[in-house]
C-alpha positions, 0 to 999 in steps of 0.5 A: 038676198044680199050676200057677204063678200069673200076674199081670196087669192092664189097659190102654188103649182106643180101637180100638188096644187092646194085649194082653200075654201071658206073664210078665215081671219088669216091663212098662209099658203106656200108653194111646193118649193116653199119660195112663194108664200101667200097670206090672206087677211080679213080685209080682203088683202092678200100679200104675196111674197117670194123668197121673203120679198113682197111682190104684190098685194091683191084685193079680190072679191065677188058678191057672196061667191066662194073662193078657191086658191092655188099656189104653184112654184111659178105663180098663184091663181084664184077663182070664185064659184057659186052653188046658186041653182037660180040665176046669178047676175055679176055686176062687177068683180073686184080685182086690185093688184097693188105693187111697190111704188117703184114698179115698172110695167109693160102694158099693151093699151086698148087702141080705141079711146072712145070704146076701149072694150072694142078693138082687135087686141093688137098693140105694142108693149109700152114699158113705163113706170107703173105710177106714170102709166097712161090713163088707159085700159090695158088688155092681158097679159100685163107684166110688172117688175116688182121685188126682183121678179116679174109678175105677169097677170093672166086669166085661164078657163074663161067660159061665159064671162067677160075677159079682164082689162086692167086700168092703172091707178098709181102703182096699182092695176084695177080690173075692168070688164066689158058690160053685158051686151044689151043690143047688137048692130051691124057695120055696113061692111063685112057683115060684122056685128058690134055692141050697140047698147049694154046692161049695167052688169058684166055677166049672167048665168044660171046654176052652179058654176066656177068663174075664170082663174085670175093668174099671177105668174112669177119669174125671177129669170126672164128665160122662164117666161116664154115657156111658162104653161100655167094658163094651159095647166089651169084650163079645163081638160079636152072635151074632144074624146078623139083628137087624132084628126087634129093636125097642126101644120104650116100654111101657104097664106095669100093675104099678106102679099096681096096675091102678088104672084109674078112670072105666071101665065094667068091673072093672079088674084082671088080665083081658081087658077091662083089657088091651084098654083098655091096648092102646087106650091104647098105640095112641093114644099110639104105644107099641109094647108093653104088659106083662102082669105077674105074675098073667096065669098062676098064679104060685104054681103056676108055671103058665107054660104056661096063662093064668088063666081071666080072660085070653084071651091069643090074643084080646089078641095078635090085638087088639094085632096089629091095633093095632100093639101087641105083648104082652110076658109076665112070668115068673120066670127059672127057671120060664121056663128049666124050660119054655124051648123049649116056652114060646118055641115056644108064645108066639112062635107065638101072636104074643107079642113077648117076656118080662119075666123076673124074680127071678133074684136071684143071679149064681153060674155057673149063674145066669149060664148060665141068663140066657144060655141064655134069651137064646139060645133067645129069640133063635131064636124072635125074642123080646125080653127085659127082664131084671128082678130081675137083676144089672147088665149085663156086655155080654150085650146086645151078644152077644144084642141081643134083651136090651133092658133090665136092672134091677139098679137101685134103681128107681121101684118102691121108692117103693111101699114105701120108708121115709120117710128113703129119698132117691130124688132123691139116688139118681137123680142118683147112679146114672147116673154109676155104674150106667149105666156098666154098661149099660141100666137098667130104672128104670120111670119115668113116675109121675103122682102126685108128692110133695115132700120134705115131703108124699111118702107110701108108698102101695102101691095108688096110689103116689107118686114122690119129686120133681117131675113134670119129674124123672120126665119127665127120666128118659126122656132121662137114662137109657139105656133101650131098653125103658122103661115108662110106669108109671102108669095109662092113664086118668091119662095120658089126662087130661094128653094133651099131657104124655103125648104129649111123654114118649111121643115121646122116642126109645128109642135115640140117635145121640149122647149127652153130659153137658153139665153134671153132678156125681155126687150133685148134678145131671145135664144130659144132651143126646141126639140122634136124627137131627136132633132134640136132647133135653136132660134134667136132674135135681137132688137134693132141693136146688133148682138154677139152671143155665146151659145152653150150647147150643153142641152144636147145629148152625148155624141156628135151632132150635124148642125145646119146654120142659117145666119145673117150675112156679112152685109145684112146691116145694109141689105136685110135679105142677106143670109148664109147657110153653113154646116158643121159638126158640134158636140155638147161641150161646144159654145157656139158664137152667134152674131146677129145684125141689127134687127137680126136673127139666127136659126140652127138645126142639129141632128145626131150623127 
């Protein structure tokens, strides 16, 4: 039976969210603080204003489905639901976001022109007049400056449904979705599956259900954006009753530096001796995990169930257990999925702590279902997950808190092969304002070889980051990363033990976070508190910068501050840094000097 389309939109937040169901000629909704107003009209157009100024008009509909709308003080969200007890096939979803003619956008385009739905969700943001945007699909999140505010389009509570892409159309953005896979095939390497043929619809399901939240986060101050948690708030609560076994923490990572140890008396590489060294390093610097990345099993044969001959995995797991260091194993998404219960049972039984799961590289309905299936099964076996090669988070880590981290970011690994004109420092002070609104980021920081704008070079075997050492250190405070890498070689870190202990001691989760200073695409100064200790992390683009940081966020009393800042020669030698210590009080204003591509970190403990 053909059913009439319904329209609907989203409204405000806080704990007093509103819901609207059914159809009305005109409906007006206001946020709890009254600043955001949503008007829903019969032609399926929704007008969203903030302080009386229109910021976006939305046309939204699905064939015959029921709408629900919520309005928050920091945005609007809407979704559809169905009570159909039989099969529902969704051929398309209308979501058209109309902005003023002079709107500016930050878009991360698909990197696959031939098949834009198949790629790693890793690209820099292109700042452009929306009306002049490229004729390409952009993946979420997307930010548009409109009516004096920034509107960021996100999604939340994504289950058994494809993720949203957006296509520019003049000063509008139209939603596009990957078709439902009809036939899968395999690449010759890594055992990776890919979509070979598709259906003429985007989703199918049976029985009553809700569909994902379409989210419009609204900010009139850039500083509100990196700490906005609207995606998590809208997601389904945890399905894991006991989460006490889920442990965030830092990770000694092998792949970035190509297993490039030096000064050791064994042949470094993917072998037991090398990983024994990694475990010793992790124990020495109180890192709770190491990762065995690609190569520990024969990935070309997709032989997940059998480590290579050079890896004595039971020995490594046992040695790690004795030293308080957990082992996390890399694998390809579909390879794990094809051995899911068997692999979880074997490796959890051995004492492995989790998986780094890579190369999903799509977000059609079956890919989304695979990710959730892996999360649920790993939770039953008490295994944590790092979703690498993955789209931006949509709240799944609230539903399954064992999913600690996500990539979906143009991370540090890109420096191994980046082109000379790649501007990582610009990206580094852009994505925290946009991508981090969706959730955690697996950026993989910690490079010990650092380059200035003039002397950076791409080097696969001995890679170099763009920007200063302090720019790297600040990642550990700026980023929301419960499972974060120390990406460089243990032997390199050991030569600078004071620096290594400092970054290793930065907490992985926080009790309070605020952006004290910042402007999208220019710089960011993040203050985070864990218990009674405050940390500040600052980063700038290739433009050097001097700032004055008010310390009024501190509680009363005197505080001992440890400062890690760019050295006087950091503009010439990006590895130059210095430590200082001083006493501060809340009335102080701290001067911050950052070199080109620079950074700053400060830890403050009450005296």
